[in-house]
C-alpha positions, 0 to 999 in steps of 0.5 A: 342779293337773290336773282329776283331782287336783282331783277326788281332793282334793275327794273326800278332803276331803268323804269321811265327810261326804257319800256318794260319789255326792253328792260326785261330784254336787257336783264335777260341778256346781261343775266346770260352774259354775267351769270350764264342763266337763261330766262327760264332758269331765272323763273325756275330758281328765283332765289339763287344768290348773285355774288357781290362781284356779279352784282357790281357788273349789273350796276356798271351796266345800269350806269351805261344803260342810263346813258343810252349806251347800246346793250350790244356795246356793253356786252361787246357782242351781238348776233347776225345771220345766226352767227356771233359777232364782236362789236365796239364803238368803232363798228356799227351794230348790225341791223336786221335789214342788213341780214335781209341784204345777205339773204337776198344775195344768197337767194341769187346763188340758188338760181340755175343761171348763177351757179358759177357767178359767186366765186369772188365777192367784195364787201365795201365798208365792212365794219364788224365784217358781218356781211362778208363773214356771213357770205363766206360761211354760206358760200364755201367756195367763194373768195371773199374780201372786205375793206374799210377806212377804219383800221380799228373796225378792221381789227374787230372784223378780223377777230370776227372772222377768226371767231366764226372760222371764216376765210375773208381777206381784209384790207384798209382803203378809203373808198372815196379816194380809191382809183382801183380795186385789187381784182375783178369780182362777181359780187360787189356789196356795200352798206355805206353811210346813207343817213342824211344830216336832216334825218339825224333828229329822228335817230335814237340817242343810243345811235347818235351818241355811240355808233360811229358817225363816219359809218352812218352819216352823209352831208345833205348836199350830196347824200349819194356820195358813197354810192357814186364812188362805189358804182364808178369803181364797180363799172371797171371791177365787176366781171361779166354778169357780175352784180352790185348790191347796196343797202340804201336810204329808204327815202332815196331809192329813186335818186339812186336808181337814176344815178345807177342808170346814168352810170350804165347799170341795168336791171335795177331792182329795188327791194323792200324790207319786211317793214315795206321800206325801200332798203336794198338795190341790185343791178348789173352792167 
């Protein structure tokens, strides 16, 4: 089968399930993964032959896409903050708003008053390790640590640290049961579970069916459960002038700000993402 025929077959199989632009994106991603062909190369040489073995790879991918499995899980990788990351069913797929959180933290480093305040960093609920590893790569002198409840996620995070030649110390902890942390930190950052059960009906099928529930959802009765546990620990484990950063539920910024105030934090700043949604919080003691 020629690459152009493979492309048309791929499009026809997914038509009506996904928008045409997304189907095109899927095909380009798989072509580069399976064939090493860029979109431009396919356009310039549409008659190149696809081997039977490679065609079978596309068919297997089609079956998984028809079930709404995320393309990142199908190819086993994604990109975050310009770096490659392995992902699987035990890790969330990193989101653009989390890149914005990393950018916000790094922008703080440029402030004249913050030159020596980025020596120790802890990422709570690290998943694929995307936050911790991106910070470690961009803060060469910082000691970065990261924890997660899932040993399977930590295995992927360790692989990602090695893949990106990043020095990060990983350890397994249930933050809801933790009474202490290993040391004091200049920065504590977390993207904890924050999607309420009542919001699940708004989630896309590829998220509901495939991404790990424990990393996404919280009970409606106590949606700030993780923020409360983390802020309580942060009070006794942030160094003087240390900062706490969170990714947050866009609908709960006021409630979280009130919680942080009650815990004794000050200079609470809520930051919007590029879509104008409240998605990040920064504060200090």
